[in-house]
HTML snippet that shows the backbone in 3Dmol.js (N, CA, C, O; Angstrom):
<script src="https://3Dmol.org/build/3Dmol-min.js"></script>
<div id="view" style="width:600px;height:400px;position:relative"></div>
<script>
const pdb = `
ATOM      1  N   MET A   1       0.837  -1.177   0.000  1.00  0.00           N
ATOM      2  CA  MET A   1       0.000   0.000   0.000  1.00  0.00           C
ATOM      3  C   MET A   1       0.890   1.251   0.000  1.00  0.00           C
ATOM      4  O   MET A   1       1.892   1.297   0.713  1.00  0.00           O
ATOM      5  N   ASN A   2       0.529   2.251  -0.788  1.00  0.00           N
ATOM      6  CA  ASN A   2       1.296   3.494  -0.866  1.00  0.00           C
ATOM      7  C   ASN A   2       1.016   4.371   0.346  1.00  0.00           C
ATOM      8  O   ASN A   2      -0.087   4.373   0.891  1.00  0.00           O
ATOM      9  N   ASP A   3       2.044   5.118   0.756  1.00  0.00           N
ATOM     10  CA  ASP A   3       1.855   6.086   1.822  1.00  0.00           C
ATOM     11  C   ASP A   3       0.995   7.226   1.296  1.00  0.00           C
ATOM     12  O   ASP A   3       1.135   7.633   0.143  1.00  0.00           O
ATOM     13  N   PRO A   4       0.093   7.749   2.150  1.00  0.00           N
ATOM     14  CA  PRO A   4      -0.735   8.875   1.712  1.00  0.00           C
ATOM     15  C   PRO A   4       0.118  10.113   1.440  1.00  0.00           C
ATOM     16  O   PRO A   4       1.144  10.328   2.086  1.00  0.00           O
ATOM     17  N   VAL A   5      -0.315  10.914   0.484  1.00  0.00           N
ATOM     18  CA  VAL A   5       0.375  12.155   0.154  1.00  0.00           C
ATOM     19  C   VAL A   5      -0.575  13.310   0.455  1.00  0.00           C
ATOM     20  O   VAL A   5      -1.646  13.421  -0.140  1.00  0.00           O
ATOM     21  N   ILE A   6      -0.167  14.164   1.384  1.00  0.00           N
ATOM     22  CA  ILE A   6      -1.010  15.285   1.791  1.00  0.00           C
ATOM     23  C   ILE A   6      -0.920  16.400   0.760  1.00  0.00           C
ATOM     24  O   ILE A   6       0.169  16.758   0.311  1.00  0.00           O
ATOM     25  N   ASN A   7      -2.062  16.941   0.391  1.00  0.00           N
ATOM     26  CA  ASN A   7      -2.119  18.106  -0.479  1.00  0.00           C
ATOM     27  C   ASN A   7      -1.852  19.339   0.385  1.00  0.00           C
ATOM     28  O   ASN A   7      -2.645  19.663   1.269  1.00  0.00           O
ATOM     29  N   THR A   8      -0.742  20.021   0.131  1.00  0.00           N
ATOM     30  CA  THR A   8      -0.346  21.152   0.969  1.00  0.00           C
ATOM     31  C   THR A   8      -1.310  22.329   0.868  1.00  0.00           C
ATOM     32  O   THR A   8      -1.292  23.209   1.728  1.00  0.00           O
ATOM     33  N   GLN A   9      -2.138  22.362  -0.149  1.00  0.00           N
ATOM     34  CA  GLN A   9      -3.120  23.440  -0.305  1.00  0.00           C
ATOM     35  C   GLN A   9      -4.381  23.196   0.522  1.00  0.00           C
ATOM     36  O   GLN A   9      -5.227  24.082   0.644  1.00  0.00           O
ATOM     37  N   GLU A  10      -4.505  22.008   1.083  1.00  0.00           N
ATOM     38  CA  GLU A  10      -5.710  21.656   1.835  1.00  0.00           C
ATOM     39  C   GLU A  10      -5.530  21.858   3.333  1.00  0.00           C
ATOM     40  O   GLU A  10      -5.510  20.903   4.109  1.00  0.00           O
ATOM     41  N   ALA A  11      -5.403  23.108   3.716  1.00  0.00           N
ATOM     42  CA  ALA A  11      -5.323  23.496   5.128  1.00  0.00           C
ATOM     43  C   ALA A  11      -5.827  24.928   5.221  1.00  0.00           C
ATOM     44  O   ALA A  11      -5.674  25.706   4.279  1.00  0.00           O
ATOM     45  N   PRO A  12      -6.425  25.277   6.347  1.00  0.00           N
ATOM     46  CA  PRO A  12      -6.848  26.669   6.512  1.00  0.00           C
ATOM     47  C   PRO A  12      -5.645  27.602   6.411  1.00  0.00           C
ATOM     48  O   PRO A  12      -4.516  27.189   6.675  1.00  0.00           O
ATOM     49  N   GLN A  13      -5.878  28.846   6.035  1.00  0.00           N
ATOM     50  CA  GLN A  13      -4.799  29.817   5.916  1.00  0.00           C
ATOM     51  C   GLN A  13      -4.046  29.930   7.243  1.00  0.00           C
ATOM     52  O   GLN A  13      -4.650  30.083   8.305  1.00  0.00           O
ATOM     53  N   GLY A  14      -2.706  29.850   7.161  1.00  0.00           N
ATOM     54  CA  GLY A  14      -1.867  29.947   8.350  1.00  0.00           C
ATOM     55  C   GLY A  14      -1.568  28.615   9.006  1.00  0.00           C
ATOM     56  O   GLY A  14      -0.919  28.572  10.051  1.00  0.00           O
ATOM     57  N   TYR A  15      -2.032  27.524   8.407  1.00  0.00           N
ATOM     58  CA  TYR A  15      -1.861  26.179   8.969  1.00  0.00           C
ATOM     59  C   TYR A  15      -1.338  25.229   7.909  1.00  0.00           C
ATOM     60  O   TYR A  15      -1.397  25.519   6.714  1.00  0.00           O
ATOM     61  N   PHE A  16      -0.825  24.092   8.356  1.00  0.00           N
ATOM     62  CA  PHE A  16      -0.465  23.009   7.448  1.00  0.00           C
ATOM     63  C   PHE A  16      -1.045  21.725   8.019  1.00  0.00           C
ATOM     64  O   PHE A  16      -1.324  21.632   9.215  1.00  0.00           O
ATOM     65  N   ALA A  17      -1.222  20.747   7.159  1.00  0.00           N
ATOM     66  CA  ALA A  17      -1.831  19.481   7.560  1.00  0.00           C
ATOM     67  C   ALA A  17      -0.761  18.433   7.841  1.00  0.00           C
ATOM     68  O   ALA A  17       0.246  18.356   7.138  1.00  0.00           O
ATOM     69  N   VAL A  18      -0.990  17.621   8.884  1.00  0.00           N
ATOM     70  CA  VAL A  18      -0.161  16.444   9.165  1.00  0.00           C
ATOM     71  C   VAL A  18      -1.090  15.255   9.339  1.00  0.00           C
ATOM     72  O   VAL A  18      -2.221  15.399   9.804  1.00  0.00           O
ATOM     73  N   LEU A  19      -0.615  14.105   8.971  1.00  0.00           N
ATOM     74  CA  LEU A  19      -1.446  12.905   9.091  1.00  0.00           C
ATOM     75  C   LEU A  19      -1.811  12.642  10.554  1.00  0.00           C
ATOM     76  O   LEU A  19      -0.966  12.755  11.443  1.00  0.00           O
ATOM     77  N   LYS A  20      -3.051  12.299  10.790  1.00  0.00           N
ATOM     78  CA  LYS A  20      -3.478  11.957  12.149  1.00  0.00           C
ATOM     79  C   LYS A  20      -2.671  10.785  12.686  1.00  0.00           C
ATOM     80  O   LYS A  20      -2.405  10.710  13.885  1.00  0.00           O
ATOM     81  N   SER A  21      -2.283   9.878  11.813  1.00  0.00           N
ATOM     82  CA  SER A  21      -1.526   8.703  12.245  1.00  0.00           C
ATOM     83  C   SER A  21      -0.138   9.061  12.773  1.00  0.00           C
ATOM     84  O   SER A  21       0.493   8.243  13.442  1.00  0.00           O
ATOM     85  N   SER A  22       0.347  10.271  12.483  1.00  0.00           N
ATOM     86  CA  SER A  22       1.669  10.678  12.955  1.00  0.00           C
ATOM     87  C   SER A  22       1.617  11.431  14.288  1.00  0.00           C
ATOM     88  O   SER A  22       2.655  11.802  14.836  1.00  0.00           O
ATOM     89  N   VAL A  23       0.414  11.652  14.800  1.00  0.00           N
ATOM     90  CA  VAL A  23       0.248  12.428  16.031  1.00  0.00           C
ATOM     91  C   VAL A  23       0.081  11.481  17.214  1.00  0.00           C
ATOM     92  O   VAL A  23      -0.736  10.560  17.174  1.00  0.00           O
ATOM     93  N   LYS A  24       0.854  11.712  18.257  1.00  0.00           N
ATOM     94  CA  LYS A  24       0.748  10.914  19.477  1.00  0.00           C
ATOM     95  C   LYS A  24      -0.429  11.425  20.302  1.00  0.00           C
ATOM     96  O   LYS A  24      -0.465  12.599  20.670  1.00  0.00           O
ATOM     97  N   THR A  25      -1.381  10.558  20.591  1.00  0.00           N
ATOM     98  CA  THR A  25      -2.593  11.033  21.270  1.00  0.00           C
ATOM     99  C   THR A  25      -2.913  10.303  22.570  1.00  0.00           C
ATOM    100  O   THR A  25      -3.934  10.598  23.192  1.00  0.00           O
ATOM    101  N   ALA A  26      -2.090   9.378  22.993  1.00  0.00           N
ATOM    102  CA  ALA A  26      -2.417   8.596  24.190  1.00  0.00           C
ATOM    103  C   ALA A  26      -2.741   9.488  25.376  1.00  0.00           C
ATOM    104  O   ALA A  26      -3.725   9.255  26.078  1.00  0.00           O
ATOM    105  N   GLU A  27      -1.922  10.510  25.608  1.00  0.00           N
ATOM    106  CA  GLU A  27      -2.158  11.384  26.753  1.00  0.00           C
ATOM    107  C   GLU A  27      -3.256  12.416  26.488  1.00  0.00           C
ATOM    108  O   GLU A  27      -3.765  13.025  27.429  1.00  0.00           O
ATOM    109  N   LEU A  28      -3.627  12.621  25.224  1.00  0.00           N
ATOM    110  CA  LEU A  28      -4.655  13.609  24.891  1.00  0.00           C
ATOM    111  C   LEU A  28      -6.070  13.056  25.006  1.00  0.00           C
ATOM    112  O   LEU A  28      -7.003  13.775  25.363  1.00  0.00           O
ATOM    113  N   GLY A  29      -6.217  11.788  24.704  1.00  0.00           N
ATOM    114  CA  GLY A  29      -7.529  11.156  24.782  1.00  0.00           C
ATOM    115  C   GLY A  29      -8.431  11.419  23.590  1.00  0.00           C
ATOM    116  O   GLY A  29      -9.391  10.678  23.380  1.00  0.00           O
ATOM    117  N   ASN A  30      -8.156  12.447  22.806  1.00  0.00           N
ATOM    118  CA  ASN A  30      -8.978  12.796  21.656  1.00  0.00           C
ATOM    119  C   ASN A  30      -8.054  13.408  20.609  1.00  0.00           C
ATOM    120  O   ASN A  30      -7.323  14.352  20.911  1.00  0.00           O
ATOM    121  N   ILE A  31      -8.074  12.895  19.402  1.00  0.00           N
ATOM    122  CA  ILE A  31      -7.190  13.373  18.335  1.00  0.00           C
ATOM    123  C   ILE A  31      -7.386  14.859  18.064  1.00  0.00           C
ATOM    124  O   ILE A  31      -6.440  15.540  17.670  1.00  0.00           O
ATOM    125  N   CYS A  32      -8.576  15.365  18.265  1.00  0.00           N
ATOM    126  CA  CYS A  32      -8.844  16.782  17.994  1.00  0.00           C
ATOM    127  C   CYS A  32      -8.039  17.708  18.899  1.00  0.00           C
ATOM    128  O   CYS A  32      -7.775  18.853  18.532  1.00  0.00           O
ATOM    129  N   ARG A  33      -7.651  17.235  20.060  1.00  0.00           N
ATOM    130  CA  ARG A  33      -6.851  18.060  20.971  1.00  0.00           C
ATOM    131  C   ARG A  33      -5.442  18.300  20.435  1.00  0.00           C
ATOM    132  O   ARG A  33      -4.736  19.182  20.925  1.00  0.00           O
ATOM    133  N   ALA A  34      -5.033  17.535  19.447  1.00  0.00           N
ATOM    134  CA  ALA A  34      -3.724  17.723  18.821  1.00  0.00           C
ATOM    135  C   ALA A  34      -3.773  18.743  17.686  1.00  0.00           C
ATOM    136  O   ALA A  34      -2.742  19.075  17.101  1.00  0.00           O
ATOM    137  N   CYS A  35      -4.961  19.236  17.378  1.00  0.00           N
ATOM    138  CA  CYS A  35      -5.150  20.150  16.248  1.00  0.00           C
ATOM    139  C   CYS A  35      -5.118  21.603  16.717  1.00  0.00           C
ATOM    140  O   CYS A  35      -5.896  22.005  17.582  1.00  0.00           O
ATOM    141  N   ASP A  36      -4.204  22.387  16.132  1.00  0.00           N
ATOM    142  CA  ASP A  36      -4.101  23.804  16.484  1.00  0.00           C
ATOM    143  C   ASP A  36      -5.284  24.621  15.977  1.00  0.00           C
ATOM    144  O   ASP A  36      -5.538  25.715  16.482  1.00  0.00           O
ATOM    145  N   TRP A  37      -6.000  24.116  15.004  1.00  0.00           N
ATOM    146  CA  TRP A  37      -7.139  24.828  14.414  1.00  0.00           C
ATOM    147  C   TRP A  37      -8.439  24.538  15.170  1.00  0.00           C
ATOM    148  O   TRP A  37      -9.483  25.091  14.824  1.00  0.00           O
ATOM    149  N   ARG A  38      -8.395  23.698  16.173  1.00  0.00           N
ATOM    150  CA  ARG A  38      -9.597  23.264  16.887  1.00  0.00           C
ATOM    151  C   ARG A  38     -10.460  24.412  17.407  1.00  0.00           C
ATOM    152  O   ARG A  38     -11.680  24.344  17.262  1.00  0.00           O
ATOM    153  N   PRO A  39      -9.894  25.462  18.004  1.00  0.00           N
ATOM    154  CA  PRO A  39     -10.761  26.543  18.489  1.00  0.00           C
ATOM    155  C   PRO A  39     -11.637  27.148  17.380  1.00  0.00           C
ATOM    156  O   PRO A  39     -12.799  27.480  17.616  1.00  0.00           O
ATOM    157  N   THR A  40     -11.076  27.287  16.172  1.00  0.00           N
ATOM    158  CA  THR A  40     -11.854  27.794  15.044  1.00  0.00           C
ATOM    159  C   THR A  40     -12.862  26.752  14.582  1.00  0.00           C
ATOM    160  O   THR A  40     -13.996  27.086  14.241  1.00  0.00           O
ATOM    161  N   CYS A  41     -12.455  25.510  14.571  1.00  0.00           N
ATOM    162  CA  CYS A  41     -13.319  24.403  14.155  1.00  0.00           C
ATOM    163  C   CYS A  41     -14.586  24.345  15.009  1.00  0.00           C
ATOM    164  O   CYS A  41     -15.659  24.001  14.513  1.00  0.00           O
ATOM    165  N   GLN A  42     -14.460  24.675  16.264  1.00  0.00           N
ATOM    166  CA  GLN A  42     -15.592  24.581  17.179  1.00  0.00           C
ATOM    167  C   GLN A  42     -16.548  25.768  17.102  1.00  0.00           C
ATOM    168  O   GLN A  42     -17.600  25.756  17.741  1.00  0.00           O
ATOM    169  N   LYS A  43     -16.197  26.783  16.332  1.00  0.00           N
ATOM    170  CA  LYS A  43     -17.068  27.949  16.190  1.00  0.00           C
ATOM    171  C   LYS A  43     -18.187  27.654  15.208  1.00  0.00           C
ATOM    172  O   LYS A  43     -17.964  27.085  14.140  1.00  0.00           O
ATOM    173  N   ARG A  44     -19.359  28.039  15.577  1.00  0.00           N
ATOM    174  CA  ARG A  44     -20.547  27.798  14.759  1.00  0.00           C
ATOM    175  C   ARG A  44     -20.437  28.432  13.365  1.00  0.00           C
ATOM    176  O   ARG A  44     -20.962  27.886  12.395  1.00  0.00           O
ATOM    177  N   GLU A  45     -19.760  29.580  13.264  1.00  0.00           N
ATOM    178  CA  GLU A  45     -19.691  30.304  11.994  1.00  0.00           C
ATOM    179  C   GLU A  45     -18.616  29.793  11.037  1.00  0.00           C
ATOM    180  O   GLU A  45     -18.498  30.310   9.926  1.00  0.00           O
ATOM    181  N   THR A  46     -17.840  28.804  11.434  1.00  0.00           N
ATOM    182  CA  THR A  46     -16.804  28.253  10.557  1.00  0.00           C
ATOM    183  C   THR A  46     -17.443  27.601   9.327  1.00  0.00           C
ATOM    184  O   THR A  46     -18.390  26.823   9.443  1.00  0.00           O
ATOM    185  N   ASP A  47     -16.915  27.927   8.166  1.00  0.00           N
ATOM    186  CA  ASP A  47     -17.460  27.431   6.902  1.00  0.00           C
ATOM    187  C   ASP A  47     -16.842  26.074   6.555  1.00  0.00           C
ATOM    188  O   ASP A  47     -15.719  26.009   6.053  1.00  0.00           O
ATOM    189  N   PHE A  48     -17.560  25.022   6.817  1.00  0.00           N
ATOM    190  CA  PHE A  48     -17.065  23.675   6.535  1.00  0.00           C
ATOM    191  C   PHE A  48     -17.382  23.205   5.125  1.00  0.00           C
ATOM    192  O   PHE A  48     -17.136  22.049   4.781  1.00  0.00           O
ATOM    193  N   THR A  49     -17.935  24.108   4.302  1.00  0.00           N
ATOM    194  CA  THR A  49     -18.154  23.724   2.911  1.00  0.00           C
ATOM    195  C   THR A  49     -16.865  23.854   2.106  1.00  0.00           C
ATOM    196  O   THR A  49     -16.811  23.436   0.949  1.00  0.00           O
ATOM    197  N   LEU A  50     -15.835  24.428   2.705  1.00  0.00           N
ATOM    198  CA  LEU A  50     -14.540  24.550   2.032  1.00  0.00           C
ATOM    199  C   LEU A  50     -13.736  23.271   2.238  1.00  0.00           C
ATOM    200  O   LEU A  50     -13.597  22.806   3.369  1.00  0.00           O
ATOM    201  N   HIS A  51     -13.211  22.704   1.169  1.00  0.00           N
ATOM    202  CA  HIS A  51     -12.476  21.440   1.284  1.00  0.00           C
ATOM    203  C   HIS A  51     -11.245  21.583   2.164  1.00  0.00           C
ATOM    204  O   HIS A  51     -10.819  20.607   2.782  1.00  0.00           O
ATOM    205  N   ASN A  52     -10.658  22.783   2.238  1.00  0.00           N
ATOM    206  CA  ASN A  52      -9.454  22.935   3.055  1.00  0.00           C
ATOM    207  C   ASN A  52      -9.778  23.121   4.533  1.00  0.00           C
ATOM    208  O   ASN A  52      -8.867  23.304   5.341  1.00  0.00           O
ATOM    209  N   HIS A  53     -11.037  23.079   4.897  1.00  0.00           N
ATOM    210  CA  HIS A  53     -11.442  23.094   6.306  1.00  0.00           C
ATOM    211  C   HIS A  53     -11.824  21.690   6.771  1.00  0.00           C
ATOM    212  O   HIS A  53     -12.323  21.521   7.884  1.00  0.00           O
ATOM    213  N   ARG A  54     -11.602  20.715   5.954  1.00  0.00           N
ATOM    214  CA  ARG A  54     -11.989  19.340   6.241  1.00  0.00           C
ATOM    215  C   ARG A  54     -10.773  18.558   6.728  1.00  0.00           C
ATOM    216  O   ARG A  54      -9.717  18.598   6.097  1.00  0.00           O
ATOM    217  N   CYS A  55     -10.916  17.847   7.848  1.00  0.00           N
ATOM    218  CA  CYS A  55      -9.787  17.067   8.364  1.00  0.00           C
ATOM    219  C   CYS A  55      -9.989  15.566   8.170  1.00  0.00           C
ATOM    220  O   CYS A  55      -9.029  14.796   8.215  1.00  0.00           O
ATOM    221  N   MET A  56     -11.221  15.157   7.956  1.00  0.00           N
ATOM    222  CA  MET A  56     -11.492  13.721   7.849  1.00  0.00           C
ATOM    223  C   MET A  56     -11.341  13.232   6.414  1.00  0.00           C
ATOM    224  O   MET A  56     -11.505  13.992   5.460  1.00  0.00           O
ATOM    225  N   ASP A  57     -11.027  11.961   6.286  1.00  0.00           N
ATOM    226  CA  ASP A  57     -10.740  11.403   4.962  1.00  0.00           C
ATOM    227  C   ASP A  57     -11.977  10.975   4.192  1.00  0.00           C
ATOM    228  O   ASP A  57     -11.866  10.564   3.037  1.00  0.00           O
ATOM    229  N   PHE A  58     -13.142  11.059   4.797  1.00  0.00           N
ATOM    230  CA  PHE A  58     -14.361  10.645   4.088  1.00  0.00           C
ATOM    231  C   PHE A  58     -15.205  11.873   3.758  1.00  0.00           C
ATOM    232  O   PHE A  58     -15.158  12.868   4.481  1.00  0.00           O
ATOM    233  N   PRO A  59     -15.980  11.811   2.667  1.00  0.00           N
ATOM    234  CA  PRO A  59     -16.808  12.952   2.278  1.00  0.00           C
ATOM    235  C   PRO A  59     -18.079  13.043   3.120  1.00  0.00           C
ATOM    236  O   PRO A  59     -18.529  12.058   3.706  1.00  0.00           O
ATOM    237  N   VAL A  60     -18.644  14.249   3.166  1.00  0.00           N
ATOM    238  CA  VAL A  60     -19.952  14.478   3.782  1.00  0.00           C
ATOM    239  C   VAL A  60     -20.797  15.252   2.780  1.00  0.00           C
ATOM    240  O   VAL A  60     -20.272  15.881   1.861  1.00  0.00           O
ATOM    241  N   ILE A  61     -22.090  15.200   2.967  1.00  0.00           N
ATOM    242  CA  ILE A  61     -23.009  15.955   2.120  1.00  0.00           C
ATOM    243  C   ILE A  61     -23.500  17.158   2.914  1.00  0.00           C
ATOM    244  O   ILE A  61     -24.033  17.013   4.014  1.00  0.00           O
ATOM    245  N   HIS A  62     -23.315  18.342   2.347  1.00  0.00           N
ATOM    246  CA  HIS A  62     -23.758  19.569   2.992  1.00  0.00           C
ATOM    247  C   HIS A  62     -25.282  19.538   3.085  1.00  0.00           C
ATOM    248  O   HIS A  62     -25.960  19.313   2.082  1.00  0.00           O
ATOM    249  N   THR A  63     -25.819  19.761   4.272  1.00  0.00           N
ATOM    250  CA  THR A  63     -27.260  19.617   4.484  1.00  0.00           C
ATOM    251  C   THR A  63     -28.089  20.669   3.758  1.00  0.00           C
ATOM    252  O   THR A  63     -29.239  20.403   3.407  1.00  0.00           O
ATOM    253  N   GLU A  64     -27.539  21.853   3.525  1.00  0.00           N
ATOM    254  CA  GLU A  64     -28.307  22.900   2.850  1.00  0.00           C
ATOM    255  C   GLU A  64     -28.179  22.866   1.341  1.00  0.00           C
ATOM    256  O   GLU A  64     -29.153  23.110   0.629  1.00  0.00           O
ATOM    257  N   THR A  65     -26.980  22.565   0.840  1.00  0.00           N
ATOM    258  CA  THR A  65     -26.749  22.621  -0.609  1.00  0.00           C
ATOM    259  C   THR A  65     -26.798  21.253  -1.278  1.00  0.00           C
ATOM    260  O   THR A  65     -26.978  21.169  -2.493  1.00  0.00           O
ATOM    261  N   GLY A  66     -26.642  20.188  -0.508  1.00  0.00           N
ATOM    262  CA  GLY A  66     -26.584  18.852  -1.082  1.00  0.00           C
ATOM    263  C   GLY A  66     -25.242  18.557  -1.734  1.00  0.00           C
ATOM    264  O   GLY A  66     -25.060  17.488  -2.317  1.00  0.00           O
ATOM    265  N   ARG A  67     -24.303  19.491  -1.643  1.00  0.00           N
ATOM    266  CA  ARG A  67     -22.984  19.350  -2.250  1.00  0.00           C
ATOM    267  C   ARG A  67     -22.091  18.450  -1.408  1.00  0.00           C
ATOM    268  O   ARG A  67     -22.111  18.510  -0.179  1.00  0.00           O
ATOM    269  N   GLU A  68     -21.317  17.623  -2.078  1.00  0.00           N
ATOM    270  CA  GLU A  68     -20.351  16.778  -1.388  1.00  0.00           C
ATOM    271  C   GLU A  68     -19.127  17.616  -1.005  1.00  0.00           C
ATOM    272  O   GLU A  68     -18.597  18.367  -1.824  1.00  0.00           O
ATOM    273  N   VAL A  69     -18.688  17.479   0.243  1.00  0.00           N
ATOM    274  CA  VAL A  69     -17.498  18.178   0.729  1.00  0.00           C
ATOM    275  C   VAL A  69     -16.501  17.101   1.146  1.00  0.00           C
ATOM    276  O   VAL A  69     -16.828  16.212   1.931  1.00  0.00           O
ATOM    277  N   ARG A  70     -15.285  17.190   0.613  1.00  0.00           N
ATOM    278  CA  ARG A  70     -14.264  16.177   0.902  1.00  0.00           C
ATOM    279  C   ARG A  70     -12.888  16.794   0.795  1.00  0.00           C
ATOM    280  O   ARG A  70     -12.687  17.807   0.124  1.00  0.00           O
ATOM    281  N   ARG A  71     -11.944  16.160   1.472  1.00  0.00           N
ATOM    282  CA  ARG A  71     -10.543  16.508   1.243  1.00  0.00           C
ATOM    283  C   ARG A  71     -10.166  15.940  -0.114  1.00  0.00           C
ATOM    284  O   ARG A  71     -10.484  14.790  -0.418  1.00  0.00           O
ATOM    285  N   LEU A  72      -9.508  16.718  -0.910  1.00  0.00           N
ATOM    286  CA  LEU A  72      -9.146  16.274  -2.252  1.00  0.00           C
ATOM    287  C   LEU A  72      -8.069  15.208  -2.233  1.00  0.00           C
ATOM    288  O   LEU A  72      -7.978  14.400  -3.157  1.00  0.00           O
ATOM    289  N   ASP A  73      -7.233  15.198  -1.166  1.00  0.00           N
ATOM    290  CA  ASP A  73      -6.163  14.202  -1.086  1.00  0.00           C
ATOM    291  C   ASP A  73      -6.607  12.903  -0.411  1.00  0.00           C
ATOM    292  O   ASP A  73      -5.873  11.916  -0.433  1.00  0.00           O
ATOM    293  N   GLY A  74      -7.801  12.895   0.187  1.00  0.00           N
ATOM    294  CA  GLY A  74      -8.307  11.687   0.833  1.00  0.00           C
ATOM    295  C   GLY A  74      -7.612  11.326   2.132  1.00  0.00           C
ATOM    296  O   GLY A  74      -7.774  10.209   2.623  1.00  0.00           O
ATOM    297  N   CYS A  75      -6.835  12.252   2.704  1.00  0.00           N
ATOM    298  CA  CYS A  75      -6.082  11.977   3.932  1.00  0.00           C
ATOM    299  C   CYS A  75      -6.857  12.424   5.176  1.00  0.00           C
ATOM    300  O   CYS A  75      -7.655  13.360   5.123  1.00  0.00           O
ATOM    301  N   SER A  76      -6.610  11.752   6.267  1.00  0.00           N
ATOM    302  CA  SER A  76      -7.156  12.111   7.573  1.00  0.00           C
ATOM    303  C   SER A  76      -6.064  12.882   8.312  1.00  0.00           C
ATOM    304  O   SER A  76      -4.999  12.335   8.594  1.00  0.00           O
ATOM    305  N   VAL A  77      -6.331  14.170   8.629  1.00  0.00           N
ATOM    306  CA  VAL A  77      -5.272  15.055   9.111  1.00  0.00           C
ATOM    307  C   VAL A  77      -5.695  15.859  10.340  1.00  0.00           C
ATOM    308  O   VAL A  77      -6.874  15.926  10.689  1.00  0.00           O
ATOM    309  N   VAL A  78      -4.701  16.462  10.981  1.00  0.00           N
ATOM    310  CA  VAL A  78      -4.920  17.556  11.935  1.00  0.00           C
ATOM    311  C   VAL A  78      -4.154  18.747  11.375  1.00  0.00           C
ATOM    312  O   VAL A  78      -3.215  18.582  10.597  1.00  0.00           O
ATOM    313  N   PHE A  79      -4.559  19.940  11.774  1.00  0.00           N
ATOM    314  CA  PHE A  79      -3.924  21.159  11.291  1.00  0.00           C
ATOM    315  C   PHE A  79      -3.012  21.728  12.365  1.00  0.00           C
ATOM    316  O   PHE A  79      -3.386  21.838  13.532  1.00  0.00           O
ATOM    317  N   LYS A  80      -1.812  22.086  11.944  1.00  0.00           N
ATOM    318  CA  LYS A  80      -0.821  22.687  12.839  1.00  0.00           C
ATOM    319  C   LYS A  80      -0.525  24.095  12.341  1.00  0.00           C
ATOM    320  O   LYS A  80      -0.518  24.356  11.138  1.00  0.00           O
ATOM    321  N   LEU A  81      -0.280  24.993  13.284  1.00  0.00           N
ATOM    322  CA  LEU A  81       0.032  26.374  12.959  1.00  0.00           C
ATOM    323  C   LEU A  81       1.371  26.455  12.232  1.00  0.00           C
ATOM    324  O   LEU A  81       2.346  25.834  12.655  1.00  0.00           O
ATOM    325  N   LEU A  82       1.424  27.219  11.138  1.00  0.00           N
ATOM    326  CA  LEU A  82       2.692  27.415  10.429  1.00  0.00           C
ATOM    327  C   LEU A  82       3.681  28.136  11.342  1.00  0.00           C
ATOM    328  O   LEU A  82       3.277  28.980  12.141  1.00  0.00           O
ATOM    329  N   PRO A  83       4.972  27.814  11.234  1.00  0.00           N
ATOM    330  CA  PRO A  83       5.966  28.484  12.076  1.00  0.00           C
ATOM    331  C   PRO A  83       5.897  30.005  11.985  1.00  0.00           C
ATOM    332  O   PRO A  83       6.086  30.683  12.995  1.00  0.00           O
ATOM    333  N   SER A  84       5.634  30.552  10.816  1.00  0.00           N
ATOM    334  CA  SER A  84       5.549  32.007  10.672  1.00  0.00           C
ATOM    335  C   SER A  84       4.353  32.567  11.434  1.00  0.00           C
ATOM    336  O   SER A  84       4.406  33.697  11.918  1.00  0.00           O
ATOM    337  N   ALA A  85       3.292  31.803  11.547  1.00  0.00           N
ATOM    338  CA  ALA A  85       2.111  32.237  12.295  1.00  0.00           C
ATOM    339  C   ALA A  85       2.427  32.259  13.795  1.00  0.00           C
ATOM    340  O   ALA A  85       1.921  33.118  14.518  1.00  0.00           O
ATOM    341  N   HIS A  86       3.267  31.314  14.272  1.00  0.00           N
ATOM    342  CA  HIS A  86       3.694  31.329  15.670  1.00  0.00           C
ATOM    343  C   HIS A  86       4.429  32.634  15.981  1.00  0.00           C
ATOM    344  O   HIS A  86       4.232  33.228  17.042  1.00  0.00           O
ATOM    345  N   ALA A  87       5.275  33.074  15.048  1.00  0.00           N
ATOM    346  CA  ALA A  87       6.039  34.302  15.252  1.00  0.00           C
ATOM    347  C   ALA A  87       5.103  35.509  15.311  1.00  0.00           C
ATOM    348  O   ALA A  87       5.351  36.451  16.065  1.00  0.00           O
ATOM    349  N   ASP A  88       4.027  35.484  14.516  1.00  0.00           N
ATOM    350  CA  ASP A  88       3.071  36.585  14.500  1.00  0.00           C
ATOM    351  C   ASP A  88       2.316  36.693  15.833  1.00  0.00           C
ATOM    352  O   ASP A  88       1.843  37.771  16.192  1.00  0.00           O
ATOM    353  N   LEU A  89       2.206  35.594  16.554  1.00  0.00           N
ATOM    354  CA  LEU A  89       1.492  35.592  17.815  1.00  0.00           C
ATOM    355  C   LEU A  89       2.340  36.147  18.960  1.00  0.00           C
ATOM    356  O   LEU A  89       1.811  36.478  20.021  1.00  0.00           O
ATOM    357  N   SER A  90       3.638  36.248  18.749  1.00  0.00           N
ATOM    358  CA  SER A  90       4.542  36.723  19.814  1.00  0.00           C
ATOM    359  C   SER A  90       4.438  38.215  20.024  1.00  0.00           C
ATOM    360  O   SER A  90       5.129  38.768  20.879  1.00  0.00           O
TER     361      SER A  90
END
`;
const viewer = $3Dmol.createViewer("view");
viewer.addModel(pdb, "pdb");
viewer.setStyle({}, {cartoon: {color: "spectrum"}});
viewer.zoomTo();
viewer.render();
</script>
């Protein structure tokens, strides 16, 4: 089986995607706690119809539009803050 290849364009602005399988979660209890984008993800106004806001590898159907929303690379990921974004927070 081939290793998954992450599409670098499929992450919210200021973030990059890493495979969920590469994140250590034993002490976290929930994979979402490893995601730096989680606070935005939990906001009601976040637009999940954008493919780059999707972290799961399976598609969903948007309830209002009927449109399929999926990651184009088919990978299951968490989003990490880009190093330059860390510097902006200082």
